[in-house]
Backbone as CSV, one residue per row, in Angstrom:
resi,resn,N_x,N_y,N_z,CA_x,CA_y,CA_z,C_x,C_y,C_z
1,MET,-162.492,154.495,-0.055,-161.050,154.383,0.143,-160.535,153.250,-0.743
2,ALA,-159.423,153.461,-1.354,-158.845,152.470,-2.259,-158.369,151.256,-1.482
3,ASP,-158.411,150.117,-2.147,-157.967,148.876,-1.510,-156.509,148.959,-1.064
4,ALA,-155.671,149.639,-1.846,-154.253,149.768,-1.485,-154.096,150.519,-0.171
5,ALA,-154.851,151.598,0.011,-154.776,152.379,1.255,-155.260,151.549,2.431
6,ARG,-156.330,150.803,2.248,-156.830,149.929,3.326,-155.792,148.871,3.682
7,GLY,-155.100,148.376,2.664,-154.058,147.376,2.905,-152.907,147.942,3.717
8,ILE,-152.503,149.183,3.407,-151.425,149.837,4.160,-151.850,150.033,5.609
9,GLU,-153.080,150.518,5.816,-153.577,150.730,7.169,-153.617,149.425,7.954
10,ALA,-154.118,148.375,7.339,-154.202,147.076,8.013,-152.813,146.548,8.358
11,ARG,-151.879,146.675,7.417,-150.500,146.205,7.661,-149.863,146.978,8.802
12,ASN,-150.023,148.304,8.788,-149.418,149.126,9.838,-150.027,148.833,11.207
13,LYS,-151.350,148.641,11.251,-151.987,148.273,12.519,-151.441,146.945,13.034
14,GLN,-151.226,145.993,12.140,-150.686,144.690,12.545,-149.283,144.827,13.123
15,ILE,-148.468,145.703,12.538,-147.108,145.922,13.035,-147.154,146.473,14.451
16,ILE,-147.995,147.473,14.681,-148.106,148.083,16.011,-148.704,147.088,16.999
17,GLU,-149.712,146.374,16.571,-150.333,145.351,17.421,-149.298,144.313,17.859
18,ALA,-148.465,143.878,16.930,-147.427,142.885,17.245,-146.401,143.452,18.225
19,ALA,-146.046,144.721,18.070,-145.075,145.336,18.986,-145.636,145.408,20.401
20,PHE,-146.908,145.774,20.532,-147.512,145.818,21.867,-147.694,144.421,22.447
21,GLU,-147.985,143.445,21.617,-148.091,142.064,22.071,-146.731,141.577,22.593
22,ALA,-145.656,141.911,21.877,-144.313,141.545,22.333,-144.006,142.215,23.666
23,TRP,-144.400,143.478,23.818,-144.196,144.187,25.087,-144.984,143.485,26.195
24,ARG,-146.247,143.175,25.922,-147.089,142.484,26.907,-146.462,141.155,27.322
25,ASN,-145.846,140.455,26.359,-145.235,139.151,26.634,-143.819,139.257,27.205
26,GLY,-143.282,140.474,27.266,-141.927,140.654,27.784,-140.837,140.298,26.797
27,THR,-141.166,140.286,25.494,-140.189,139.887,24.476,-139.808,141.021,23.531
28,GLY,-140.265,142.235,23.804,-139.968,143.369,22.940,-140.844,144.532,23.318
29,GLY,-141.026,145.449,22.384,-141.883,146.579,22.675,-141.919,147.562,21.539
30,PRO,-142.711,148.617,21.697,-142.882,149.577,20.611,-141.607,150.359,20.281
31,PHE,-140.702,150.520,21.229,-139.476,151.254,20.942,-138.567,150.481,19.983
32,ASP,-138.795,149.181,19.857,-138.036,148.385,18.887,-138.327,148.824,17.459
33,LEU,-139.458,149.497,17.251,-139.835,149.940,15.909,-139.130,151.217,15.483
34,LEU,-138.512,151.925,16.434,-137.870,153.198,16.100,-136.574,152.988,15.333
35,ALA,-136.349,153.831,14.348,-135.077,153.826,13.626,-133.985,154.323,14.575
36,ALA,-132.761,153.946,14.313,-131.640,154.369,15.155,-131.529,155.890,15.225
37,ASP,-131.901,156.586,14.151,-131.795,158.044,14.132,-133.136,158.733,14.394
38,ALA,-134.053,158.044,15.048,-135.356,158.634,15.369,-135.186,159.829,16.293
39,ARG,-135.960,160.880,16.047,-135.968,162.055,16.930,-137.235,161.986,17.765
40,TRP,-137.091,162.157,19.069,-138.212,162.059,20.001,-138.208,163.324,20.843
41,THR,-139.331,164.039,20.872,-139.434,165.267,21.645,-140.440,165.094,22.767
42,ILE,-140.018,165.414,23.975,-140.912,165.460,25.128,-141.121,166.931,25.440
43,VAL,-142.362,167.376,25.283,-142.667,168.782,25.556,-143.019,168.951,27.025
44,GLY,-142.883,170.156,27.509,-143.239,170.438,28.892,-142.068,170.983,29.666
45,ASN,-142.165,170.900,30.982,-141.164,171.479,31.875,-140.522,170.462,32.798
46,CYS,-140.675,169.194,32.529,-140.078,168.185,33.406,-138.592,168.014,33.064
47,PRO,-137.841,167.356,33.927,-136.393,167.227,33.702,-136.000,166.555,32.384
48,VAL,-136.879,165.740,31.818,-136.535,165.047,30.571,-137.128,165.722,29.341
49,SER,-137.758,166.893,29.528,-138.351,167.620,28.401,-137.260,168.200,27.521
50,LYS,-137.143,167.644,26.330,-136.188,168.105,25.326,-136.338,167.221,24.099
51,THR,-135.534,167.457,23.098,-135.521,166.595,21.914,-134.319,165.673,21.991
52,TYR,-134.577,164.404,21.781,-133.534,163.373,21.755,-133.290,163.032,20.293
53,ASP,-132.041,163.064,19.871,-131.717,162.928,18.448,-131.520,161.500,17.968
54,THR,-131.490,160.542,18.893,-131.362,159.142,18.490,-132.232,158.271,19.387
55,ARG,-132.562,157.108,18.881,-133.326,156.128,19.657,-132.571,155.809,20.944
56,GLN,-131.270,155.562,20.831,-130.480,155.160,22.002,-130.410,156.270,23.043
57,GLU,-130.259,157.514,22.589,-130.232,158.641,23.531,-131.548,158.707,24.311
58,PHE,-132.663,158.548,23.625,-133.971,158.554,24.275,-134.095,157.399,25.266
59,LEU,-133.728,156.203,24.848,-133.814,155.048,25.737,-132.939,155.231,26.974
60,ASP,-131.697,155.700,26.768,-130.754,155.869,27.884,-131.193,156.956,28.862
61,ALA,-131.721,158.061,28.340,-132.042,159.204,29.195,-133.440,159.141,29.804
62,VAL,-134.360,158.445,29.142,-135.746,158.466,29.599,-136.253,157.081,30.010
63,ILE,-136.203,156.135,29.105,-136.841,154.839,29.350,-136.096,154.010,30.389
64,THR,-134.784,153.905,30.274,-134.023,153.093,31.237,-134.163,153.632,32.661
65,PRO,-133.976,154.945,32.909,-134.169,155.453,34.273,-135.609,155.283,34.774
66,PHE,-136.582,155.450,33.872,-137.978,155.250,34.274,-138.195,153.811,34.726
67,ASN,-137.757,152.863,33.912,-137.936,151.446,34.251,-137.201,151.065,35.531
68,ALA,-136.109,151.749,35.844,-135.354,151.464,37.072,-136.155,151.817,38.321
69,ARG,-137.169,152.648,38.173,-138.007,153.027,39.322,-139.134,152.025,39.566
70,LEU,-139.173,150.981,38.763,-140.218,149.961,38.906,-139.632,148.661,39.448
71,SER,-140.431,147.961,40.246,-140.002,146.642,40.710,-140.565,145.533,39.831
72,SER,-141.532,145.870,39.005,-142.036,144.928,38.003,-142.201,145.692,36.700
73,ARG,-142.047,145.005,35.606,-142.105,145.665,34.306,-143.522,146.145,34.012
74,LEU,-143.595,147.156,33.165,-144.894,147.637,32.709,-145.517,146.612,31.771
75,VAL,-146.803,146.409,31.935,-147.549,145.500,31.069,-148.669,146.309,30.427
76,PRO,-148.682,146.395,29.098,-149.700,147.206,28.432,-150.962,146.419,28.083
77,ALA,-152.039,147.163,27.952,-153.288,146.664,27.374,-153.691,147.706,26.332
78,VAL,-154.099,147.256,25.165,-154.430,148.163,24.071,-155.923,148.016,23.759
79,PRO,-156.744,148.931,24.305,-158.173,148.837,24.003,-158.535,149.306,22.594
80,ALA,-157.652,150.113,21.966,-158.004,150.600,20.627,-156.773,150.978,19.823
81,LEU,-156.806,150.634,18.552,-155.818,151.070,17.571,-156.580,151.740,16.437
82,TYR,-156.095,152.903,16.024,-156.713,153.634,14.931,-155.672,153.822,13.831
83,ALA,-156.085,153.616,12.604,-155.167,153.813,11.481,-155.834,154.677,10.430
84,GLU,-155.038,155.609,9.924,-155.468,156.414,8.793,-154.236,156.656,7.944
85,GLY,-154.280,156.198,6.706,-153.107,156.301,5.861,-151.963,155.523,6.499
86,GLU,-150.823,156.181,6.629,-149.662,155.515,7.226,-149.548,155.764,8.727
87,MET,-150.491,156.500,9.321,-150.439,156.811,10.746,-151.272,155.819,11.550
88,VAL,-150.690,155.351,12.666,-151.418,154.495,13.588,-151.344,155.133,14.964
89,ILE,-152.487,155.210,15.622,-152.559,155.736,16.979,-152.983,154.597,17.892
90,ALA,-152.184,154.363,18.933,-152.492,153.316,19.899,-152.969,153.959,21.192
91,LEU,-154.180,153.633,21.610,-154.675,154.019,22.925,-154.354,152.845,23.831
92,PHE,-153.487,153.099,24.820,-153.105,151.980,25.667,-152.988,152.393,27.123
93,ASP,-153.158,151.412,27.987,-152.950,151.535,29.419,-151.769,150.643,29.758
94,ALA,-151.028,151.028,30.771,-149.923,150.180,31.235,-149.940,150.170,32.752
95,HIS,-149.606,149.033,33.318,-149.547,148.948,34.771,-148.311,148.164,35.195
96,GLY,-147.827,148.491,36.362,-146.676,147.827,36.952,-146.655,148.158,38.435
97,THR,-145.527,147.897,39.062,-145.371,148.188,40.482,-144.098,148.987,40.673
98,ALA,-144.222,150.100,41.408,-143.055,150.926,41.707,-142.207,150.244,42.778
99,ARG,-140.979,150.685,42.924,-140.073,150.097,43.922,-140.584,150.251,45.348
100,ASP,-141.435,151.259,45.591,-142.004,151.425,46.935,-143.216,150.534,47.165
101,GLY,-143.510,149.668,46.203,-144.612,148.717,46.330,-145.958,149.255,45.872
102,LYS,-146.019,150.525,45.525,-147.274,151.108,45.089,-147.525,150.778,43.607
103,PRO,-148.790,150.601,43.249,-149.086,150.330,41.843,-148.821,151.559,40.990
104,TYR,-148.353,151.305,39.780,-148.155,152.380,38.798,-149.096,152.090,37.648
105,GLN,-149.916,153.067,37.298,-150.836,152.921,36.174,-150.758,154.172,35.327
106,ASN,-150.817,153.984,34.026,-150.716,155.099,33.105,-151.571,154.807,31.881
107,THR,-152.139,155.853,31.308,-152.878,155.737,30.055,-152.228,156.640,29.037
């Protein structure tokens, strides 16, 4: 692999790592990386399954209502980041507490 490609992968992993670190610290998160006109599609049959045409539409319709069901913010842990070319895949777990006092965990 060329040094330039390795450099791009390393840089992109650092960007994602920093976003998850900010989320863990309560100072930001991975959604901060989305462009204002980002398109986000949730597949399936749940009430929020559709394509959102902007970052703000996605945050307003999905993330804000989800977070409102928690009594403590989600805190992520990232056991692995994979990079190939310009793509980075983050394997992460997140935990918090729902308003009913039950733990919420997701991978």
